[in-house]
C-alpha positions in Angstrom: 27.1 -7.1 -16.1 29.0 -3.8 -16.7 27.5 -0.3 -16.7 28.1 -0.1 -20.5 26.3 -3.4 -21.0 23.2 -2.2 -19.1 23.3 1.0 -21.1 23.4 -0.8 -24.4 20.5 -3.2 -23.5 18.3 -0.5 -22.1 18.9 1.9 -25.0 18.3 -0.8 -27.6 15.1 -1.9 -25.9 13.8 1.7 -25.4 14.4 2.6 -29.0 13.0 -0.6 -30.5 9.9 -1.1 -28.4 9.1 2.0 -26.4 10.2 5.1 -28.4 8.4 7.3 -25.9 10.8 6.2 -23.3 13.9 7.1 -25.2 14.4 10.5 -23.6 14.0 9.2 -20.1 16.3 6.3 -20.8 18.9 8.6 -22.2 18.8 10.9 -19.3 18.9 7.9 -16.9 21.8 6.2 -18.7 23.9 9.4 -18.6 23.6 9.7 -14.8 26.3 8.4 -12.4 23.5 6.3 -10.8 23.9 3.7 -13.6 27.4 2.9 -12.4 26.1 2.4 -8.9 23.3 0.1 -10.2 25.9 -1.9 -12.1 27.8 -2.4 -8.9 24.6 -3.5 -7.1 23.6 -5.8 -9.9 26.9 -7.6 -9.8 27.4 -7.6 -6.0 27.5 -11.0 -4.4 26.6 -9.3 -1.2 23.3 -8.3 -2.7 22.5 -12.0 -3.4 23.5 -13.1 0.0 21.4 -10.4 1.6 18.3 -12.3 0.5 19.3 -15.3 2.4 18.1 -15.7 6.0 21.1 -16.5 8.1 18.8 -17.9 10.8 16.9 -20.2 8.5 16.9 -23.7 9.9 14.7 -26.7 10.2 11.9 -25.7 12.6 9.4 -28.3 13.8 6.0 -27.5 12.4 3.1 -27.8 14.8 -0.5 -27.6 13.5 -3.0 -25.4 15.3 -6.5 -26.8 15.9 -9.1 -24.1 16.1 -12.0 -24.3 18.5 -15.6 -24.5 17.2 -16.6 -21.0 16.0 -13.0 -19.7 16.2 -11.8 -17.7 13.2 -8.5 -18.4 11.6 -6.3 -15.4 12.7 -5.0 -15.0 9.2 -8.5 -13.9 8.1 -8.4 -11.1 10.7 -5.5 -9.2 9.1 -7.1 -6.3 7.2 -5.7 -3.5 5.0 -7.1 -1.3 2.3 -6.2 -3.7 -0.4 -7.5 -6.8 1.5 -10.8 -5.0 2.3 -11.1 -4.2 -1.4 -10.5 -7.9 -2.2 -13.1 -8.9 0.5 -15.7 -6.7 -1.3 -14.8 -7.9 -4.8 -14.8 -11.6 -3.9 -15.0 -12.9 -0.4 -13.9 -16.4 -1.5 -10.7 -15.0 -3.1 -10.1 -13.1 0.1 -10.4 -16.3 2.1 -8.1 -18.3 -0.2 -5.5 -15.5 -0.4 -5.3 -15.0 3.3 -5.1 -18.8 4.1 -2.9 -19.8 1.2 0.0 -17.3 1.2 1.0 -17.2 4.9 1.9 -13.5 4.3 1.5 -11.8 7.6 3.0 -8.2 7.5 2.1 -5.7 4.8 5.7 -5.7 3.6 5.4 -9.5 3.0 2.1 -9.0 1.1 3.8 -6.3 -1.0 6.6 -8.7 -1.9 4.0 -11.3 -3.1 2.6 -9.0 -5.7 4.4 -9.7 -9.0 4.5 -8.4 -12.5 5.4 -5.2 -14.2 2.2 -3.4 -13.2 2.9 -3.8 -9.5 6.7 -3.2 -9.9 6.0 0.0 -11.8 3.5 1.4 -9.3 5.7 0.5 -6.4 8.9 1.9 -8.0 7.3 5.2 -8.9 5.8 5.5 -5.4 9.2 5.0 -3.8 10.8 7.5 -6.3 8.2 10.1 -5.4 8.7 9.7 -1.7 12.5 10.0 -2.2 12.0 13.2 -4.3 9.8 14.6 -1.5 12.7 14.1 0.9 14.7 16.2 -1.5 17.3 13.5 -2.1 19.8 13.9 -4.9 18.7 12.8 -8.4 21.2 9.9 -8.3 19.8 8.7 -4.9 16.2 9.0 -6.1 17.0 6.9 -9.2 18.8 4.4 -7.0 15.9 4.1 -4.7 13.6 3.6 -7.7 15.8 0.9 -9.1 16.0 -1.0 -5.8 12.2 -1.1 -5.6 11.9 -2.6 -9.1 11.5 -6.3 -8.3 11.0 -7.9 -11.7 13.4 -8.4 -14.6 14.9 -5.0 -15.6 13.9 -5.5 -19.2 10.3 -6.6 -18.6 7.7 -4.2 -19.9 4.0 -3.8 -20.8 4.0 -1.4 -23.8 0.2 -1.4 -23.9 0.0 0.2 -20.5 3.3 2.2 -21.1 5.0 0.6 -18.1 8.6 -0.3 -17.8 11.6 0.4 -15.6 12.8 3.4 -17.7 9.3 4.8 -17.9 9.2 4.6 -14.1 12.4 6.6 -14.1 10.8 9.2 -16.5 7.8 9.5 -14.0 10.2 10.1 -11.1 12.2 12.7 -13.1 8.9 14.4 -13.9 8.0 14.8 -10.2 11.5 16.0 -9.4 11.1 18.7 -12.1 7.7 19.7 -10.7 9.2 20.1 -7.2 12.0 22.2 -8.6 9.5 24.4 -10.3 7.4 25.2 -7.2 5.1 22.2 -6.7 4.2 21.9 -3.0 6.4 24.9 -2.2 3.8 26.0 0.5 4.3 22.6 2.3 7.1 20.9 4.1 7.4 17.3 5.1 6.3 16.5 8.7 9.0 14.9 10.8 8.3 12.2 13.4 10.9 11.2 15.9 13.6 12.8 13.7 12.5 11.0 10.5 10.6 12.3 7.5 7.0 11.2 7.5 7.1 9.1 4.4 5.8 5.5 4.3 4.6 5.7 7.9 3.3 2.4 9.0 0.5 1.8 11.4 -1.6 -1.0 12.9 -5.1 -0.5 14.4 -6.2 -3.0 17.0 -9.9 -3.7 16.3 -12.5 -5.5 18.4 -12.2 -9.3 18.5 -8.5 -9.4 17.6 -9.0 -8.0 14.1 -6.2 -5.7 12.8 -6.2 -3.0 10.2 -2.7 -2.1 8.9 -1.5 0.5 6.4 1.1 2.9 5.1 0.8 6.6 4.7 2.7 7.7 1.5 3.6 11.1 2.9 2.5 13.7 5.5 3.0 17.3 4.7 2.4 20.5 6.7 1.4 23.9 5.3 4.1 26.4 6.2 1.6 29.1 6.9 -1.4 27.5 8.5 0.2 24.4 10.0 -2.5 22.2 8.5 -1.5 18.6 7.8 -2.0 17.2 4.3 -2.1 13.4 3.5 -0.5 12.8 0.1 -1.2 9.7 -1.9 0.7 8.8 -5.0 -1.0 6.6 -7.6 -0.4 5.5 -11.2 -3.1 5.0 -13.8 -2.9 3.5 -17.3 -5.9 5.5 -18.3 -7.2 9.0 -17.5 -7.2 9.9 -13.8 -10.9 10.2 -13.0 -11.8 12.1 -9.8 -14.6 9.7 -9.1 -12.2 6.8 -8.9 -10.5 8.5 -5.8 -13.0 10.9 -4.3 -14.7 8.3 -1.9 -11.7 6.0 -1.5 -11.4 4.9 2.1 -7.6 4.5 1.9 -6.5 8.1 2.5 -9.7 8.8 4.5 -8.5 6.2 7.0 -5.1 7.9 7.1 -6.7 11.2 8.0 -8.3 9.5 11.0 -4.8 8.3 12.1 -3.3 11.7 11.6 -6.1 13.2 13.6 -5.0 11.0 16.5 -1.3 11.4 16.0 -1.2 15.1 15.3 -4.1 16.6 17.2 -2.7 20.1 17.0 -1.9 19.9 13.2 -5.0 18.0 12.0 -6.3 18.7 8.5 -9.0 17.0 6.6 -7.6 17.3 3.1 -6.1 14.5 1.0 -4.1 15.2 -2.1 -3.8 12.4 -4.7 -1.1 12.9 -7.3 -1.9 10.4 -10.1 0.6 9.7 -12.8 -1.1 8.9 -16.1 1.3 6.4 -17.8 0.1 7.2 -21.3 0.0 11.0 -21.1 3.1 10.9 -18.9 1.7 13.7 -16.7 0.8 14.0 -13.0 -2.7 15.0 -12.2 -3.5 16.6 -8.9 -6.8 15.6 -7.2 -7.4 17.3 -3.8 -10.4 16.2 -1.7 -11.7 17.6 1.6 -12.7 15.0 4.2 -15.4 15.8 6.7 -15.8 14.5 10.2 -18.9 12.7 9.1 -17.0 10.8 6.4 -14.3 9.8 8.8 -16.9 8.6 11.3 -18.5 6.5 8.7 -15.2 5.0 7.7 -14.7 3.7 11.3 -18.2 2.3 11.2 -17.5 0.5 7.8 -14.4 -1.0 9.3 -16.5 -2.6 12.0 -19.0 -3.8 9.5 -16.2 -5.6 7.5 -15.1 -7.5 10.7 -18.7 -8.5 11.2 -19.0 -9.7 7.6 -16.0 -12.0 8.0 -17.4 -13.3 11.2 -20.7 -14.0 9.5 -19.1 -15.7 6.5 -16.9 -17.8 8.8 -19.9 -18.9 10.9 -21.6 -20.2 7.8 -18.3 -21.8 6.5 -19.1 -20.0 3.3 -17.3 -17.2 1.7 -19.3 -16.2 -1.4 -17.8 -16.4 -4.9 -18.3 -13.4 -7.2 -17.8 -14.6 -10.7 -17.4 -11.0 -12.1 -14.0 -10.9 -10.2 -12.6 -13.9 -12.0 -10.8 -11.6 -14.5 -9.1 -8.6 -13.0 -6.0 -6.5 -13.8 -5.9 -8.0 -17.3 -5.5 -11.6 -16.1 -7.4 -14.6 -14.7 -7.8 -14.9 -11.0 -5.0 -17.1 -9.6 -7.6 -19.3 -7.9 -9.7 -19.8 -11.1 -10.5 -23.5 -11.5 -9.7 -24.4 -7.9 -11.9 -22.1 -5.8 -14.8 -24.5 -6.0 -12.7 -27.3 -4.3 -12.9 -28.0 -0.6 -11.1 -25.2 1.3 -8.9 -27.5 3.4 -7.5 -29.1 0.3 -6.2 -25.9 -1.3 -5.0 -23.7 1.6 -2.0 -23.9 3.9 -2.6 -25.3 7.4 -2.4 -22.9 10.3 0.8 -23.5 12.3 2.2 -22.3 15.6 4.9 -20.5 13.6 2.3 -18.5 11.7 0.4 -17.6 14.9 3.7 -16.5 16.5 4.4 -14.3 13.5 1.0 -12.7 13.7 1.5 -12.0 17.4 4.9 -10.4 16.6 3.6 -8.4 13.6 2.9 -5.3 15.7 6.6 -4.8 16.3 7.0 -3.9 12.6 4.8 -0.7 12.6 5.6 2.8 13.5 2.3 3.3 15.3 0.0 1.0 17.2 -3.4 2.5 17.7 -6.4 1.2 19.6 -9.8 1.4 17.8 -11.5 2.5 21.0 -9.1 5.4 21.3 -9.8 6.4 17.7 -13.5 6.5 18.4 -13.0 8.5 21.6 -10.8 11.0 19.7 -13.5 11.4 17.1 -16.3 11.9 19.7 -14.2 14.5 21.5 -13.9 16.6 18.3 -17.5 16.3 17.3 -19.8 19.2 17.6 -23.5 19.1 18.3 -25.4 17.7 15.4 -25.5 14.6 13.2 -21.8 13.9 13.5 -22.0 13.5 17.2 -25.0 11.1 16.9 -23.1 8.7 14.7 -20.0 8.8 16.8 -21.9 8.3 20.1 -23.7 5.4 18.6 -20.4 3.8 17.7 -19.2 4.3 21.2 -22.4 2.7 22.6 -22.1 -0.3 20.3 -18.5 -0.9 21.3 -19.4 -0.7 24.9 -22.1 -3.3 24.2 -19.5 -5.8 23.1 -19.4 -5.6 19.3 
């Protein structure tokens, strides 16, 4: 497909169905990036890159768990999977045991549809803009992250590829006009601290994995700021983000990784797809909040252990319709588990064991608690943290 063909299709679709996107589409179509995209779109090398050269017939050996032993796939936690666990434990169980997606990157690839493609593409575009890449490169990065048909759209939520480009162009304009001028990107081992990945080794072989969107440092005070980029099809409500554990958990990581630059502020920049504006939502995070997050992480591992001991992961019917669609397990979640999940194999176990090699940071939960205790002053903070330390020593 030629660059001109792509231009014609995008322009026609933008004008016909999404008039609000016309300006963004025009600006995008007039950039040299469209020529690069055309080359990528038509490249046979791109197609071949998705093929695993080492793919071959590997003998599959099933793994038999001992009585009381938990399937290791159920021990892989993240912010999104914890949210799923709280919404519907049964869906969490089936998702974990059906997909065989081990790393966070693999989980991300499994999410499909314009909603997920849009959020992911805008997120990558924002990160690239923070790195002060050229406009062409930012647009190219955004394009490469778009993993559904280029022409797919959801007009009701104002989400499409060219509207994602518009959002990215918006953040670039904000940065050029002084947004975050008092901050600079933190660099770790010579690389900008965007999409930093980490894995926390929890008690009883549980793991919590995550990505930090971006880490910034104040040029004057040296304080570290966790930046989280989100998109919303409605109005960005502070209450929807204020007590989110996602960025709160990241601040705990930063407190360990950057002890001399630690800050307890998180800045959400939320792009409202309908108003087409970014909203800034800064929140301070106290030592008490971070201590409670660690405690809640332990509680979730205990919940899973309890559900598994009863061989029952509760179904929450109110979660059967979410993100404007039926649950993918609706109609089969009442069937016997062994009939609807994938068996545990030695290959899956090996991938779980090798998963740690894919993260920038490997952190031990005990070390995190020790770090928190060392920073706590006398008072209620110290009591909570010391109780955690005592419980861990007791074998929880």
